[in-house]
Structures are given as C-alpha cells and as structure tokens.
Steps between C-alpha positions, in 0.01 A plus 500: 500500500778733602675423169183576304458830689848608413446408133171699502670809649785472254254489208314800630824693533598411142155596372522828689842577356386426148196723538710808573519710188731798459380861503503605136312831526671826604357725772560820301392393152184376328534124424256346257478122458302245297457128578302216357391283801422183294139406573516634851269312730360264231685175569177313572415540128833341403661832402824652630706381802331204675579622857277804550628568851860514388415719204292737712771531761774561245299757302406682820859509625638615166254783459543609866879466528620636166305826578410622156270806501269379214463139394282394208420128519344251254319166525326585832280196469303459821294766678553352844881474449503865376307617807726309735810635327368852511425470874851370563650803325247758621736672756706622201297467180162591355372295208260483207400202280344499153128415470531269195335160498808313388664286771839660453460860620739796523543679827723766644649588842627843593664648810227677693745757640587617145174482296123513529256358252299712255194278463335689210810454280557137596334251270529211252594653160475399134246234593350527148811313370455203738626245235825677434570511881410134552197589712728698740455864396747733678444634849563877536560633855541867564710594801548840665828569668510573878759724666746754357420850394273406209274208405505316165308224336650177377303260278610140522358258243539128584486265198518131434535441124404177313739212559641232269739493207280462192378733219159570649634587841770723349238683295277548805792646693592729204141623473472550877813718481338713230190551720708577801707766326187658356349511850788669686555749213134595499402475871820570696660763277728714715451274800758288682435132446661159515401169348623202698430134472553173317523593133565133405753601241836677471611834354791436268305225325201276557508161666306376198720425186727793594251743345520867586387575848117555517589814703707657224235771463599645836872466431470662159323798669795538741325384809730362763473158648747495794483121479654509152831552682448153642417352157810658356706351785367148424297477822187298550187540705341164427669220700457233233610703196767734387310818429352804674117465504437756778539863415463863626407772252499862590337815364732758342406732785679258741827467292674762707386339822637156420849411626659350198661163581288447812277228354562147631348155495499307827628189329691373797185461709576123535798603708253596772225242442592153413329377176348849444403445140293187587345587834449885466495629140651416158557876452747730674409856609629783288544845651632854417567817691369857462569838654245534778631834615451660153149355489394653830705820527383832356775685315509865630679757290774709660539794261555833678499738205313820583369517145448155353562478130414160353538554128246765423328460837543780751363537858482852644538665733685246709523571791151657515282649771174444310451364156713278286457481123621240255580585141600273219437442123227246565177501701510458879197309624550544874722542799519312834705591817647245737704542815847343552343168599303511171170551690247664266407856598311680223448525121377726229410456135707705253846641528478705820459413869475708818747431789367770735329251737824295544760549767848611389714207388586260221235317302469279188296624200362231273441625143263309273480589127527386147850387546429287804544557870807632677575605856705815590608656829358835598540735801236699686652813657372836606835664422 
C-alpha cells in the first residue's frame, strides 16, 4: 500500500510539472493568440482527444499560464465544456462564443482588465456565404480598450476555414477569402481589426497541389500576415504536418502597432505536456505582439509657437485675452478647446472661438476643416 501511495504521489508530481506552461505574454504589450482546440469537449462522439479531463486541464492551464491578452479559439465543440472552461478562467478573462449551429464553434477570450465588450458590434458575419465558410461563418467581436489616456476599439474576427486538401475545399477557402476581404474593406474601413484562426492552408502556397495560396488576394493587396514570418521560416502549426495552417492577419491601420518579428508558434508545447498533440490538440498556438501603449495613449502636441503657422494655416492672436481666429486657404468647419489633460471644454462652429470665460493658461485647440483635423497649442493671457 505504501509503495502504491508513493507511486501515486510521484505520478501527481510529474503530471503537475508537465502542466506548467511558460508565460508567453508580456505585461506591457498587447499579445494576440489563436489556437485550434481540436474538438474540445467532444470525445464522447469519437472526435478529438479521448481523455476529456486531460484535454480540459491542459487547455485551461495553457490559456491561464501563457497569459495572452486576447485568444481566439476554434473547435469549441461542447457547450458544457465551454462553460466550465470559461468559469475556470473567469478571474482573468471574459469570453464570447459564436451562435452558429455547427458543432465546431469559434470563441474568444480577452483580458477583462484591458478590454470591455461592445455587444452591438459583436456578431456572426458573412453568414450569407455559409457554404464557402464550411457552415462556420466568422465571429466578429468588438472590444473597447480600458485604461490609458484614450480609449480605442479593436475588432477581432475569429475564423475556421474549410479543411482538407482537395479541389473543392481549396475553392471554398479561396471564395471565403474573397468574401472576407470584401467585408473588412466595406464594413471596417479605417478601423483597427485582426483576423485570427485556423485558415486550413498556408500563405506561400496551398497545401493542395502546391497551387497559389487561397489568401493571395490579401497578400497582393499588401495586407500583413504576421504569421507569414513563420511560414517563411519553415515553421508549422499543425502537429502532424509541415505547414502553417493557423494565421493572424491585421488591418493596415495596425501595421505600425505590430512589433515586427514578434510572431511565434508554441511548437514546443510537448516539452511541458507529455504527448501534447494527442491528448490536448493537434494544433499549436500562434501569437503576435502589438504596442499597447500606443493604442491607449493620446498623443499631445508640444508646440509652443506664439503664432502657429502650419502651411497656410495661421492662428492669431496667440496669446489672446479673448478671441482666437483661424485663417487658411480652405474652409474651417469648427473649433474645440481642451485643457492639458485633453478634457473637452467648449467648441464653436466656424473659424473663431471666444476664450474670455477661460482662466489664464495653456490649452489645446482642435481645428476641423476640409484638410482634416489638427491640434495646436494656444495660450489664454490677459497681458
């Protein structure tokens, strides 16, 4: 009996050691991940890993311990397993799951200290092209940033493209990519967005007959897939193949936020969980890093010119005890005044605004006109 007890304790210690994943996220950056969970919670139907308890525990530990800020997941295949996983992660993450009827659903987890959900902008999209998306139309989740000196909105689209290496499946992926590109360029123009998920194909060429990638339309339009760096390096995200199937695509508005070279695939997960690709998932998480400070910090101009001349634009008098006037060779629609903490104070249509009700000091003047919007520094002074 004593011998059996020692053996049991030893096994528990080994299991505990293998269930400890490294921290991959950074406390000062925005870390985005995607991971296919391989029929999560559906072992009773004969799909995915056969030991549901082991898969659940390993998925829970990986998501909790790697500490990504946003994780898009695919193949969430059991409502009870999803609910239990979400409860286990609830101290750190909020979540949302797609409302499609297909067993394999997309879901997302985000760090509740960094984002809040925008429900009205969160929805299943492109559902009229159900066939192209293999009955798994994309899930769009809108998140508003928390903290910092400004708030911003990030749209995360979680996808799971058609699987298999045959002509029909390839064509469906290619068509789905056309629909996806049309959607983001029509509905998310000027917005910050990411598409994460299991694309079931690679970027430098297709898994089917070495045809061109079905996602060439995005590449030809100069969109950046951070995960292409992994493809170029010969990495793989599918455990039983040699290609990258899991990708991250970003809007051009996020190009300057992405830390080039930061993208990675957690392909050594089996170093932390024995037999990972058989008892946890046949895909490895892929993740990339973005500038969180830039996303949440308002840029405040520091110009101290008494008369600001921006091309043909002139602000006078500056300093002023009463009115400030803006002149330029195009129409000025309106002016707004903010204090040094960028708190809104007042506004006026046209090219003139009265400062007489303000205390002496330094303010920011926002000018909106035909050429766009700029912010300039002004001074209220009685002298």
